[in-house]
C-alpha positions as a Python dict, from the first residue, in 0.01 Angstrom:
ca = {
    (1, 'M'): (0, 0, 0),
    (2, 'I'): (48, 304, 165),
    (3, 'K'): (-112, 642, 79),
    (4, 'C'): (24, 989, 195),
    (5, 'N'): (-228, 1260, 207),
    (6, 'L'): (9, 1542, 283),
    (7, 'S'): (-87, 1755, -36),
    (8, 'R'): (-448, 1683, 4),
    (9, 'I'): (-426, 1830, 356),
    (10, 'M'): (-159, 2098, 246),
    (11, 'G'): (-409, 2171, -45),
    (12, 'E'): (-691, 2194, 172),
    (13, 'R'): (-514, 2475, 373),
    (14, 'R'): (-341, 2657, 97),
    (15, 'L'): (-23, 2556, 235),
    (16, 'K'): (282, 2583, -14),
    (17, 'V'): (612, 2304, 14),
    (18, 'A'): (842, 2619, 84),
    (19, 'D'): (624, 2718, 371),
    (20, 'V'): (624, 2391, 527),
    (21, 'V'): (977, 2346, 524),
    (22, 'K'): (1059, 2684, 680),
    (23, 'D'): (807, 2664, 951),
    (24, 'T'): (955, 2321, 1030),
    (25, 'G'): (1272, 2229, 905),
    (26, 'I'): (1203, 1962, 694),
    (27, 'N'): (1448, 1911, 452),
    (28, 'R'): (1274, 2033, 102),
    (29, 'G'): (1398, 1739, -100),
    (30, 'T'): (1266, 1538, 172),
    (31, 'L'): (897, 1675, 147),
    (32, 'D'): (896, 1705, -205),
    (33, 'R'): (940, 1308, -179),
    (34, 'I'): (705, 1285, 92),
    (35, 'Y'): (473, 1528, -112),
    (36, 'N'): (501, 1344, -473),
    (37, 'E'): (460, 996, -276),
    (38, 'S'): (818, 922, -432),
    (39, 'A'): (966, 840, -63),
    (40, 'S'): (1005, 486, 13),
    (41, 'R'): (1116, 555, 344),
    (42, 'V'): (1045, 814, 608),
    (43, 'E'): (1214, 896, 941),
    (44, 'L'): (954, 853, 1218),
    (45, 'E'): (1091, 1245, 1365),
    (46, 'V'): (941, 1376, 1018),
    (47, 'I'): (620, 1222, 1040),
    (48, 'E'): (628, 1367, 1412),
    (49, 'Q'): (686, 1710, 1285),
    (50, 'L'): (413, 1682, 1014),
    (51, 'C'): (173, 1587, 1264),
    (52, 'R'): (232, 1860, 1468),
    (53, 'Y'): (242, 2119, 1255),
    (54, 'L'): (-12, 1986, 1055),
    (55, 'N'): (-224, 1915, 1376),
    (56, 'V'): (-358, 1588, 1272),
    (57, 'T'): (-286, 1185, 1351),
    (58, 'V'): (-58, 1029, 1183),
    (59, 'G'): (-364, 814, 1080),
    (60, 'E'): (-490, 1120, 845),
    (61, 'L'): (-145, 1169, 721),
    (62, 'Y'): (-86, 803, 553),
    (63, 'E'): (-358, 500, 558),
    (64, 'V'): (-365, 204, 341),
    (65, 'K'): (-512, 109, 100),
    (66, 'D'): (-601, -167, -126),
    (67, 'E'): (-415, -139, -451),
}
C-alpha cells in the first residue's frame, strides 16, 4: 500500500489546503483527494509541484507500507 504523508507534512508546517492551492495552482479537488488519500492516480507533474513547494523528496511525500 502506498501512504501519502501530505496531511502530516502540511499539519507540521501549519499549512492550509487553500494556501497550497493558491501557491501551487494545483486544482482544489486534486489536492483534496491527495490530502485525504482517496486519489487513485496522481499526475507526476502534481507530485513534482508538491515536492518543490514543500521542499521534500518523493520518498518523504509517499512511502510504501505493508498492509
